[in-house]
C-alpha positions as CSV (number, residue, x, y, z in Angstrom):
1,M,-12.3,57.8,-144.1
2,A,-9.7,57.6,-141.9
3,G,-8.9,54.1,-142.3
4,S,-8.8,54.4,-146.4
5,T,-5.9,52.8,-148.1
6,T,-7.1,53.6,-151.6
7,E,-4.1,54.4,-153.9
8,V,-3.2,56.2,-156.9
9,S,-4.8,54.8,-160.1
10,H,-2.2,55.3,-162.4
11,Q,1.8,55.0,-162.2
12,W,2.1,58.1,-164.0
13,I,1.0,61.5,-164.4
14,R,0.0,62.4,-167.9
15,A,1.1,66.0,-168.7
16,G,1.4,67.1,-172.3
17,T,4.4,65.1,-173.9
18,K,5.6,64.1,-170.4
19,R,4.7,60.8,-168.6
20,I,5.7,61.7,-165.0
21,P,6.3,58.6,-162.9
22,I,5.2,58.4,-159.3
23,V,5.7,54.6,-158.4
24,N,7.2,54.3,-155.0
25,R,8.9,57.7,-155.1
26,T,7.5,61.3,-154.1
27,L,8.2,64.1,-156.5
28,V,9.7,67.3,-155.5
29,M,8.3,70.5,-157.2
30,G,10.7,73.6,-157.1
31,I,9.2,76.7,-156.7
32,L,10.3,79.4,-159.1
33,N,8.4,82.9,-158.4
34,V,8.6,85.6,-160.8
35,T,6.9,88.2,-158.4
36,P,7.6,91.2,-156.9
37,D,5.5,90.4,-153.7
38,S,5.4,86.5,-152.9
39,F,5.7,86.0,-149.1
40,S,8.9,84.0,-149.4
41,D,11.1,85.0,-152.4
42,G,9.0,88.1,-153.9
43,G,11.5,89.9,-156.2
44,R,14.5,87.8,-156.4
45,Y,14.1,86.3,-159.7
46,L,12.3,89.1,-161.8
47,D,15.4,88.9,-163.9
48,P,14.7,86.1,-166.6
49,Q,18.3,85.1,-166.7
50,L,18.5,84.8,-163.1
51,A,15.2,82.8,-162.8
52,F,16.7,80.4,-165.5
53,D,19.9,80.2,-163.5
54,H,17.7,79.2,-160.2
55,A,15.6,76.8,-162.1
56,Q,18.9,74.7,-163.3
57,A,20.2,75.0,-159.8
58,M,17.0,73.6,-158.4
59,I,17.2,70.9,-161.1
60,E,20.8,70.0,-160.1
61,A,19.5,69.7,-156.7
62,G,16.9,67.3,-157.6
63,A,13.7,68.9,-158.4
64,D,11.5,66.5,-160.9
65,I,8.9,69.7,-161.7
66,I,9.8,73.0,-161.9
67,D,6.5,75.2,-160.8
68,V,6.6,78.9,-162.4
69,G,4.4,81.3,-160.8
70,A,4.0,85.1,-162.0
71,E,0.9,86.2,-160.0
72,S,1.2,85.9,-155.9
73,T,-1.4,84.1,-154.3
74,R,-0.5,84.8,-150.8
75,P,-3.4,86.5,-148.4
76,G,-4.6,89.9,-149.9
77,A,-2.5,89.6,-153.0
78,V,-3.1,92.3,-155.7
79,P,-4.5,90.4,-158.9
80,L,-2.3,90.6,-162.1
81,S,-3.9,91.2,-165.4
82,E,-3.5,88.7,-168.2
83,H,-1.3,91.3,-170.3
84,D,1.4,91.7,-167.2
85,E,1.2,87.8,-166.5
86,I,1.9,87.1,-170.0
87,Q,4.9,89.7,-170.2
88,R,6.6,88.2,-166.9
89,L,6.3,84.6,-168.0
90,G,7.3,84.7,-171.6
91,P,10.8,85.5,-171.6
92,L,11.5,82.8,-169.2
93,L,9.2,80.2,-170.6
94,S,10.9,80.8,-173.7
95,L,14.5,79.8,-172.2
96,L,13.1,76.9,-170.3
97,G,11.4,75.4,-173.0
98,K,14.5,75.7,-175.1
99,H,17.0,74.4,-172.7
100,L,15.5,72.0,-169.8
101,D,13.9,68.8,-170.0
102,V,12.5,68.6,-166.5
103,P,8.6,69.1,-166.5
104,I,7.5,72.5,-166.4
105,S,4.2,73.7,-164.4
106,V,2.9,77.0,-164.3
107,D,0.7,78.3,-161.4
108,T,-2.2,80.5,-163.2
109,Q,-6.1,81.0,-162.8
110,K,-6.2,82.4,-166.5
111,A,-7.0,80.5,-169.6
112,S,-5.4,82.8,-172.1
113,V,-2.3,82.5,-169.9
114,A,-2.5,78.6,-169.8
115,R,-2.5,78.6,-173.8
116,F,0.4,80.9,-174.0
117,V,2.6,79.0,-171.5
118,L,1.3,75.5,-173.0
119,D,2.5,76.7,-176.5
120,L,6.1,77.5,-174.9
121,G,6.3,74.1,-173.7
122,A,4.8,74.1,-170.2
123,V,3.0,70.9,-169.6
124,L,1.3,71.0,-166.4
125,I,-1.0,74.2,-165.2
126,N,-1.4,74.4,-161.4
127,D,-4.8,76.3,-160.8
128,V,-5.3,77.3,-157.3
129,S,-9.0,78.3,-158.5
130,A,-9.6,74.4,-159.7
131,L,-10.8,75.6,-162.8
132,R,-13.4,78.2,-161.3
133,H,-11.9,81.3,-161.9
134,D,-11.9,81.0,-166.0
135,D,-14.9,78.8,-167.3
136,K,-12.2,78.5,-170.4
137,M,-9.3,76.8,-168.7
138,G,-10.9,73.3,-168.6
139,T,-11.0,73.9,-172.5
140,V,-7.6,74.8,-172.7
141,I,-6.2,72.0,-170.6
142,A,-8.2,69.3,-172.3
143,Q,-7.1,70.5,-176.0
144,A,-3.5,70.5,-174.8
145,Q,-3.9,67.0,-173.0
146,A,-2.0,69.0,-170.3
147,G,-1.6,67.9,-166.6
148,V,-3.8,70.2,-163.8
149,V,-3.4,70.7,-160.0
150,L,-6.9,71.2,-158.9
151,M,-6.4,73.0,-155.5
152,H,-8.9,73.5,-152.7
153,M,-9.7,77.1,-151.7
154,Q,-12.4,79.2,-150.4
155,G,-12.9,82.6,-151.4
156,T,-10.0,84.1,-153.4
157,P,-6.6,85.2,-152.1
158,Q,-8.2,88.7,-151.7
159,T,-10.7,87.1,-149.3
160,M,-9.7,83.3,-148.6
161,Q,-8.4,84.2,-144.6
162,Q,-12.0,85.4,-144.0
163,C,-13.4,82.3,-145.2
164,C,-12.1,79.8,-142.8
165,T,-15.3,78.0,-141.8
166,Y,-15.7,74.4,-142.2
167,A,-18.0,71.3,-140.9
168,D,-15.1,69.2,-140.9
169,V,-12.1,70.6,-142.7
170,V,-10.7,66.9,-144.3
171,D,-14.2,65.7,-145.3
172,D,-15.4,69.4,-146.9
173,V,-11.8,69.4,-148.8
174,K,-12.2,65.8,-149.9
175,T,-15.8,66.6,-151.2
176,F,-14.7,69.9,-152.9
177,L,-11.9,68.1,-154.7
178,S,-14.0,65.3,-155.8
179,D,-16.8,67.7,-157.5
180,R,-13.8,69.7,-158.9
181,I,-12.4,66.1,-160.4
182,H,-15.8,65.6,-161.6
183,V,-15.6,69.0,-163.4
184,A,-12.4,68.5,-164.9
185,H,-13.9,65.2,-166.5
186,T,-16.8,67.1,-168.1
187,F,-14.2,69.0,-170.1
188,G,-12.4,65.9,-171.3
189,I,-9.7,66.1,-168.7
190,E,-8.7,62.2,-168.1
191,A,-8.0,60.9,-164.5
192,D,-4.3,60.4,-165.0
193,Q,-4.0,64.3,-165.9
194,I,-5.4,65.2,-162.5
195,I,-3.4,66.1,-159.4
196,V,-4.9,67.4,-156.1
197,D,-3.9,69.8,-153.9
198,P,-5.8,70.5,-150.5
199,G,-4.7,74.2,-150.6
200,I,-2.8,74.3,-146.9
201,G,-2.5,77.9,-146.1
202,F,-5.5,78.8,-148.5
203,A,-8.8,79.7,-146.6
204,K,-7.4,77.8,-143.2
205,N,-6.1,78.8,-140.2
206,T,-3.1,77.2,-138.3
207,E,-5.3,74.6,-136.5
208,Q,-7.3,73.7,-139.6
209,N,-4.0,73.2,-141.7
210,L,-2.6,71.1,-138.8
211,L,-5.9,68.7,-139.3
212,L,-5.8,68.9,-142.8
213,L,-2.1,67.2,-142.9
214,K,-3.0,64.9,-140.0
215,G,-5.7,63.9,-142.0
216,L,-4.3,63.7,-145.4
217,H,-4.5,60.1,-145.9
218,G,-8.5,60.8,-146.4
219,L,-7.8,62.4,-149.5
220,K,-6.1,59.3,-151.1
221,E,-9.6,58.0,-151.5
222,L,-9.8,60.1,-154.5
223,G,-7.4,57.8,-156.3
224,R,-5.2,60.7,-157.7
225,P,-1.9,62.1,-156.5
226,I,-1.6,64.6,-153.5
227,L,0.5,67.7,-154.0
228,V,1.1,69.6,-150.6
229,G,2.5,72.9,-151.0
230,I,3.5,73.6,-147.4
231,S,7.3,75.2,-147.8
232,N,7.6,78.4,-145.2
233,K,4.0,79.2,-144.8
234,S,2.5,81.1,-142.1
235,F,1.1,78.0,-139.8
236,I,4.7,76.8,-139.4
237,G,5.6,80.4,-138.2
238,H,2.8,80.4,-136.0
239,V,3.6,77.2,-134.4
240,L,7.4,77.8,-134.0
241,D,7.5,81.5,-133.5
242,K,9.7,81.8,-136.4
243,P,10.0,84.5,-139.5
244,V,9.8,83.0,-142.9
245,N,13.7,82.8,-143.1
246,E,13.7,80.7,-140.2
247,R,11.3,78.0,-140.8
248,M,13.4,75.4,-143.1
249,M,13.6,72.5,-140.1
250,G,9.5,73.4,-139.7
251,T,9.2,72.7,-143.5
252,A,11.2,69.4,-143.1
253,A,8.7,68.0,-140.5
254,V,5.8,69.1,-142.1
255,V,7.4,67.3,-145.7
256,A,8.0,64.0,-143.7
257,A,4.6,64.1,-142.1
258,S,2.8,64.5,-145.2
259,M,4.6,62.0,-147.0
260,F,3.9,59.6,-144.4
261,N,0.1,60.9,-144.6
262,G,-0.1,60.2,-148.7
263,A,1.4,63.3,-150.2
264,R,3.2,62.2,-153.5
265,I,4.4,65.6,-154.6
266,V,5.7,68.3,-152.4
267,R,6.2,71.8,-153.7
268,V,9.1,73.6,-151.8
269,H,11.3,76.4,-152.2
270,D,14.7,74.8,-150.6
271,V,14.7,71.6,-153.2
272,G,18.1,70.5,-152.2
273,R,17.6,70.2,-148.4
274,M,14.0,69.0,-148.9
275,K,15.2,66.6,-151.5
276,D,17.3,64.8,-148.8
277,V,14.1,64.9,-146.5
278,V,12.2,63.2,-149.3
279,R,14.7,60.5,-149.9
280,M,15.3,59.4,-146.3
281,V,11.4,59.3,-146.0
282,D,10.9,57.2,-149.3
283,A,13.5,54.9,-148.1
284,I,11.6,54.3,-144.8
285,K,8.4,54.0,-146.8
286,H,9.7,51.4,-149.3
287,P,13.0,49.5,-147.8
288,S,13.7,48.0,-151.1
289,W,14.7,51.2,-152.5
290,N,18.1,50.1,-153.7
């Protein structure tokens, strides 16, 4: 597995009406949390206009995709009802859908929420349960021909940090994601709609996160774009002994390492600075960039 050179089998991600190119460049997904309790930016963008302004700023800084989340998935987070999730997302998605052309992703595990936001112009569903939380999610995504992120996690956000047992973390994550890709296909979701996410920080301790990042190239055998969400996460804090607001350089290092090991999409808070990292690494990986 470690020597695999399998590459993504399509030159784009098909997400609703969008075709998101992934040839010779790494995409930056900007994080927009409209939550009171997310670990890094909770409470900052609850006001829809402030959130919209931040989305615009991230696009100006180079975001290729905006990922909106209304329910925190940090360890121990309290679940949000479908009604409350829709109430948080509705006003912002209405603004984004009318005024922005950049693809909009929504981080949700609920089929009813996914249907609601896809009707408002979102084109990608980022499901941390990989279609396991809600048995209707696959059907909703297939009917909308939306893109989907299938993420690895053991347990739930409430229990995942007690579920950090693996025979081999890279092999186990690859097997899980391969199975979830198969399940997605049974709903009618095509390969070019699927992105895979190893779930850095979800049901993994610091050592397991580091091993997974080192062995990320093993997931290239799945033939789907690899997304990593690593921005400011606790394993960076553990390695560097830094609080959340002092992890930018650690995040930059992980972005670069992830890209060299096969990541095609990086999900980050600080779009401007991480876009510089992405452009520099892409230039090294593809010297004919100009």
